[in-house]
C-alpha positions in Angstrom: 1.2 11.8 5.9 -1.1 8.8 5.5 0.0 5.4 6.2 1.7 4.1 2.8 0.0 1.2 1.1 2.4 -1.6 0.2 3.6 -1.5 -3.5 2.1 -4.1 -5.8 4.6 -5.5 -8.4 3.0 -6.7 -11.6 6.0 -9.4 -11.7 4.4 -11.1 -9.0 1.3 -12.0 -10.7 0.9 -15.2 -13.4 0.1 -14.3 -16.8 -3.5 -13.7 -17.8 -5.3 -13.8 -21.3 -7.8 -10.8 -22.1 -10.0 -10.3 -25.0 -10.2 -7.0 -27.0 -13.7 -5.9 -26.6 -13.7 -2.7 -28.4 -11.2 -0.1 -29.5 -11.6 3.7 -30.7 -9.3 6.6 -31.3 -10.0 9.3 -28.8 -7.6 11.8 -30.4 -5.3 11.6 -33.7 -2.7 9.6 -31.6 -4.5 7.7 -28.9 -6.3 4.5 -29.3 -8.6 3.7 -26.2 -9.0 -0.2 -25.9 -11.4 -2.3 -23.6 -10.1 -5.7 -22.6 -12.4 -7.9 -20.8 -13.1 -11.7 -20.8 -12.9 -14.7 -18.0 -9.0 -14.0 -17.9 -9.6 -10.7 -16.0 -11.6 -12.5 -13.1 -9.7 -11.5 -9.7 -7.8 -8.5 -11.6 -6.7 -6.6 -8.3 -6.6 -3.0 -9.5 -8.2 -0.8 -6.8 -5.8 1.1 -4.4 -3.5 2.7 -6.7 -3.9 5.4 -9.1 -0.9 4.4 -11.2 -1.8 0.7 -11.9 -0.1 -0.8 -14.8 0.2 -3.9 -16.8 2.9 -5.8 -18.8 1.5 -6.7 -22.2 3.4 -9.6 -23.8 3.2 -9.4 -27.5 4.4 -12.0 -29.7 6.0 -10.8 -33.1 4.0 -10.8 -36.3 5.6 -14.1 -37.4 6.2 -15.7 -34.4 3.9 -18.6 -35.1 2.0 -18.6 -31.7 -0.3 -16.6 -29.5 -2.0 -16.5 -26.5 -2.0 -18.5 -24.2 1.8 -19.1 -24.1 4.3 -20.2 -21.1 7.0 -17.5 -21.6 9.9 -19.8 -20.0 9.2 -22.7 -22.7 9.0 -20.1 -25.4 12.4 -18.8 -24.3 13.9 -22.1 -24.0 12.9 -23.3 -27.4 12.6 -20.5 -29.8 15.4 -17.9 -30.9 15.1 -14.6 -29.3 13.8 -12.7 -32.3 10.6 -14.9 -32.0 10.1 -14.1 -28.2 7.2 -11.7 -27.1 8.2 -8.1 -26.5 7.0 -6.8 -23.0 5.3 -3.6 -23.4 4.3 -1.5 -20.0 0.9 0.3 -20.0 -1.0 2.4 -17.4 -4.4 1.2 -16.6 -6.7 4.0 -17.6 -10.0 2.5 -15.9 -10.9 -0.9 -14.4 -14.7 -1.8 -13.8 -14.5 -4.9 -11.5 -18.1 -5.4 -11.7 -18.3 -5.7 -15.7 -14.8 -6.8 -15.6 -13.4 -4.4 -18.1 -9.9 -2.9 -18.4 -9.2 0.2 -20.2 -5.8 1.2 -21.6 -4.8 4.0 -23.9 -2.1 3.7 -26.6 -0.5 6.4 -28.3 0.2 5.3 -31.7 3.4 6.5 -33.7 2.5 4.9 -36.7 4.5 1.9 -37.9 7.2 2.4 -35.1 7.3 0.6 -31.9 5.4 -2.6 -30.9 2.4 -2.0 -29.2 1.2 1.1 -31.1 0.9 -1.1 -34.2 -0.7 -3.9 -32.2 -3.4 -1.6 -31.2 -4.1 -0.1 -34.3 -4.6 -3.7 -36.0 -6.6 -5.3 -33.2 -10.1 -6.0 -33.3 -12.8 -7.3 -31.2 -12.3 -11.0 -30.3 -8.3 -10.7 -30.6 -6.6 -11.9 -27.4 -3.7 -10.5 -25.7 -1.4 -12.0 -22.7 -0.7 -9.6 -20.0 0.8 -9.8 -16.1 -0.4 -7.3 -13.4 -1.6 -5.1 -12.1 1.4 -3.4 -10.5 1.1 0.1 -8.7 2.6 2.2 -6.0 1.1 5.8 -5.8 -2.5 7.1 -4.8 -3.0 10.7 -4.0 -2.3 11.6 -0.4 -5.8 12.7 1.1 -4.0 14.6 3.8 -1.7 16.8 1.3 -2.5 20.2 0.9 -2.4 20.5 -2.8 -1.4 17.9 -5.6 1.1 18.3 -8.5 0.8 16.0 -11.5 3.4 16.3 -14.5 4.1 14.0 -17.2 3.6 13.6 -20.9 0.7 11.7 -23.1 1.7 8.0 -21.8 1.4 9.3 -18.2 -1.9 11.2 -18.8 -4.1 8.1 -18.0 -2.6 7.8 -14.7 -2.7 11.5 -14.1 -6.5 11.3 -15.2 -7.1 8.4 -12.6 -5.2 10.3 -9.9 -7.4 13.3 -10.5 -10.5 11.5 -10.2 -9.4 10.4 -6.9 -8.7 14.0 -5.1 -11.3 15.2 -2.9 -13.7 18.1 -4.0 -12.1 21.6 -3.6 -8.6 20.5 -2.9 -6.4 22.4 -5.0 -4.4 20.5 -7.9 -1.9 21.3 -10.5 -1.6 19.3 -13.4 1.0 20.0 -16.1 1.2 17.6 -19.2 3.0 17.6 -22.4 1.2 16.2 -25.6 1.9 16.7 -29.2 -0.6 19.6 -30.1 -4.1 20.9 -29.1 -5.7 17.8 -30.9 -4.3 15.5 -28.2 -5.5 17.1 -25.3 -7.6 15.0 -23.2 -9.4 17.0 -20.0 -9.6 15.0 -17.0 -12.6 14.7 -14.8 -12.2 15.9 -11.4 -13.8 17.2 -8.3 -10.5 18.9 -7.4 -9.7 22.7 -7.8 -7.8 21.9 -10.8 -5.2 24.2 -12.3 -4.4 22.1 -15.8 -1.8 23.3 -18.2 -1.0 21.9 -21.6 2.6 21.8 -22.9 2.6 21.5 -26.6 5.6 19.7 -28.0 6.5 16.9 -30.0 7.3 13.6 -28.1 10.4 12.8 -30.4 11.9 16.2 -30.3 15.2 16.6 -28.1 14.5 20.4 -26.6 16.9 21.7 -24.3 15.6 23.0 -21.9 12.5 20.7 -22.2 9.1 22.7 -22.3 7.5 20.4 -19.6 10.7 21.3 -17.2 10.3 25.0 -18.0 6.5 24.8 -17.0 7.4 23.3 -13.7 10.0 26.1 -13.0 7.4 28.6 -13.8 4.8 27.7 -11.2 3.8 29.5 -8.4 3.3 26.9 -5.8 0.1 26.9 -3.8 0.7 27.1 0.0 0.9 24.0 1.9 2.3 20.3 1.4 2.2 19.2 -2.0 2.1 15.7 -2.9 3.9 15.2 -6.1 3.6 12.6 -9.1 5.9 12.9 -11.8 6.5 10.5 -14.4 7.4 10.3 -18.2 10.3 10.5 -20.3 13.4 10.0 -18.4 15.3 13.4 -19.1 12.4 15.8 -18.3 11.5 13.6 -15.5 15.3 14.0 -14.0 14.9 17.8 -14.4 12.0 18.1 -12.8 12.9 15.7 -9.6 16.0 17.9 -9.2 13.9 21.2 -9.3 11.4 19.7 -6.9 13.7 18.2 -4.2 16.6 20.9 -4.6 15.1 24.1 -5.6 11.7 23.8 -4.0 12.5 21.9 -0.8 9.7 19.0 -1.5 10.7 16.0 0.7 11.3 12.9 -1.2 8.6 11.3 0.8 6.1 13.4 -0.7 6.8 12.5 -4.1 6.2 9.7 -6.5 8.9 10.2 -9.5 10.0 7.9 -12.0 11.1 7.8 -15.8 8.3 5.7 -17.9 10.5 5.7 -20.8 13.6 7.2 -22.6 13.9 9.0 -25.7 15.8 7.2 -28.5 15.3 4.0 -26.6 13.0 1.0 -26.8 11.4 -0.4 -23.7 14.0 -2.9 -23.5 16.7 -0.4 -23.9 15.4 1.8 -21.2 15.0 -1.3 -18.7 18.8 -2.0 -19.1 19.4 1.8 -18.7 17.1 2.6 -15.8 19.9 1.5 -13.0 22.3 4.1 -14.1 19.7 6.7 -14.6 18.6 6.0 -11.0 22.1 6.5 -9.9 22.4 9.7 -11.9 19.3 11.3 -10.2 20.6 10.5 -6.9 24.0 12.1 -7.7 22.1 15.2 -8.8 20.9 15.6 -5.1 24.6 14.6 -4.0 26.0 17.4 -6.2 23.5 20.1 -5.0 24.9 23.1 -3.1 24.0 22.8 0.6 21.2 25.1 1.7 21.8 28.4 3.1 
């Protein structure tokens, strides 16, 4: 495996203020927004395909907007007026034109970032920190597996654009229906499989997990990228590492969100989730 690039943490970067340049609906539920402005000068996306930013979104009635000092806000205002932090993958970054593209999944009036994106207009501003990131397709892998749901599709698309021409890649993506499919552009020898299921539905077994179980793996060493809803990711991780024998070092696996939990709640849960996924391996039967 090629030498890993050190992980970039969004938490280590100072806040930036970006301007909304344009937005459009690319599917009934996905809003693609382009951000720009001088606040993105020096934005350091590039080495990874799972780059992300953390948006700092004040409540509608907060009485303040970008730019703001988060520490001063927390020291001087009640919690209900603090900005909500929401994490989004970078769909694309054009350093020459200083344009940052982010896809938002709009679930209607629910949530924080979706309603903000639906209401945002050119000239509006948003405060963010980032980018962070940790994964890019290993050019020495024999083939690539990418799996996730609609919120992971931007990172999957960015990764597939980086896979060398003709290299086998299998992508399994769960979206709400055919109208939400966004075929990625890639020179890879791509086997693309869509799984249609309501993101809010609790299904056991999860159709995304079942789809991975049913794959015939190509020969050779795989580099796997599996992110998305925490329950599905946990099931896929166990299958890859235990049933398929994929080395953990050949994977990038993490829960992006958790069903029935806000991002704030998921952050509180994540340490326990990590403990549980490690326990899955401890409880697996010994090989042979």
